[in-house]
C-alpha positions in Angstrom: 85.6 82.9 66.4 83.9 79.6 65.7 81.0 78.9 63.4 77.7 80.2 64.7 76.2 78.1 67.5 73.1 76.0 67.0 71.0 78.5 68.8 72.0 81.2 66.4 70.8 79.4 63.3 67.7 81.6 62.9 69.9 84.7 62.8 70.9 85.8 59.3 74.5 86.5 58.5 75.5 88.8 55.6 78.8 89.0 53.6 80.9 92.1 54.3 84.2 91.5 52.6 86.4 88.8 51.0 90.1 88.4 51.1 92.9 85.9 50.5 95.2 87.4 53.1 95.5 85.4 56.3 97.1 88.4 58.0 94.0 90.5 57.3 91.8 87.7 58.6 93.6 87.7 61.9 93.5 91.5 62.2 89.8 91.6 61.4 89.1 88.9 64.0 90.9 90.9 66.7 88.9 94.1 65.9 85.6 92.3 65.8 86.2 90.3 68.9 87.0 93.5 70.8 83.6 94.9 69.7 81.6 91.7 70.5 80.6 91.4 66.8 79.1 88.0 65.9 80.9 86.8 62.7 82.5 83.9 61.0 84.8 83.5 58.0 83.2 81.3 55.3 85.9 79.2 53.6 88.7 80.0 56.1 89.9 76.4 56.5 89.8 75.7 52.7 91.8 78.9 52.2 94.6 77.5 54.3 94.9 74.4 52.0 94.5 76.2 48.6 95.5 79.8 49.2 94.4 81.5 46.0 91.6 79.3 44.8 88.7 81.0 46.6 88.6 84.0 48.9 87.5 83.8 52.5 84.3 85.8 53.1 83.6 87.6 56.3 80.0 86.9 57.3 78.5 89.2 60.0 75.2 89.0 61.9 72.7 91.1 60.0 71.9 93.5 62.8 75.6 94.2 63.3 76.4 94.9 59.7 76.5 98.7 59.9 78.7 98.6 63.0 81.1 96.2 61.3 81.5 98.4 58.3 82.1 101.4 60.5 84.8 99.4 62.4 86.6 98.3 59.2 86.2 101.3 56.9 89.2 103.2 58.2 91.6 100.3 58.5 94.4 99.8 56.0 93.8 96.1 55.4 94.2 94.7 51.9 90.8 93.1 51.5 89.3 92.6 48.1 85.6 93.6 48.6 83.8 95.9 51.0 80.4 96.4 49.7 80.2 100.0 48.5 76.6 100.5 49.3 77.4 100.0 53.0 80.3 102.5 53.2 
C-alpha cells in the first residue's frame, strides 16, 4: 500500500510492529489489504538498500489499531516488536 494520501494527513497513524524481514512485510501487507486496513511501512524503501541498519515500522491508522493487532497476534511471523499493551 502506498503512503497515505494527501486527504488522510489529518488522520493519525500509530506504530504496531517493526521488522527487518521483507517476507514478513509482504505477508502483513496481504493480511491488512484483505481487511481494508489503512497502513504504511515507515522505512520500507531504505530497508531494501541497507537491510539491517534500521527496522521497517508498520504504521496503522489509529482507529484501526485494535483490529490490526487482532489480525496479527496469531500469525507466526518473525517480527521484532508488537506492543505488549495492545495484545
